N, C-alpha and C positions, 0 to 999 in steps of 0.2 A: 935319739929322736927326742926334738924340742917339744916342748909342751906350748910353745908359743906359735902364733899364725903369722911368718913372715911375709906371705903371700900378701895380706891385706896390709900389714906394715908399709910395704913397699908402694900400696897404692896411695896412701893417706898423705895428705900435706905435700902434695906435689913441689909447692915454694917452700916449705920450712919442715924439717925433719924435728919433731920433738924428742927431748932427750929422755932417757929412761921410760919409753913407752913400752907397756906389755899387753899384747892380746892374745889373750888364749886362744888356743887350736880351736875350738867348736864355738867361736864367737862369728857371727852372722851380721855382716855391713853391707848393706845394699846402695851401691852408688857412693864408694868411699871418698872419690874426688870431691863430693860436697860436704865431707866432715874436716872440721878443723880442729886438732887437738892441741892440748898446751903440753907441758912437761911435766914429767914425773905420774902418768895417768896408767893405771890397771884397768882392764876390762876384761872381765872374766868369762868363762866357757858359758855358753848358751845365751848370751844377750844378743838381743836385735836390736840395731841400728838402721831405720830406713830414712835415708836421707835424699832430698831431690834438687834440682837446681834451683827453684824457687822456695826451697823449704831445707836449708842447710840445718846442719847440727855442729854447734859450738861447743867446745868441751874446754875449760880452763885448764889451770896446772893444780897438781895435787889432787887429782880426782880418783876417785874407785868406783866403777860400776860394777856392782856384785852381780852374780850368775841369777839367771831367768829373769832379768829386768828388760824392757824394751822401750824406744823411743821412737815414735813415728809421728806423721802430720805435721811436722816442722811449722816454720821455723823454731829451732830450739836451743836455748843458750843454757848451758850448766856453768856456774862460777866456778872459783877456786875454791880450794879446800873443801869439797864435796864429797860425800861418800852415799850414794843411792842404794836403799837396802834390798835385798832378794827379793823377786818377784815384782817389783815396782813397775808401773806403767806412766810412762810421762807421753803424753800427747799434745802436742803443740797445735798452733792454730787458733782460730777464734769462729763463733758462730755469726750468721748474718741474720738480723732482722730486719726484713723490708716490709712495709706495709702491713706491720702489726704481726707478721707470722716468720715462724724460724725458716729459713731460706736452706 
């Protein structure tokens, strides 16, 4: 029995298959077609990546996303040689201030 999630791995990076990609079994990736991943990446169990067409998630090479971290609200870009700690919450996007008020 594999500890890796081969179903998710097969749906990521349709045009490019990264080398040495390890996605653990209990990782949740919503809309994996909008996730771009570099080489030598580890995504631990219980990570949540929520990508959308207008809010993709880009992950560089030599990256480790540690368990119980989440990535939402994109677009999000994680560079090369990065480790994101357990329990981290990465929320992309920006606030819009119009007419002096948060919208």
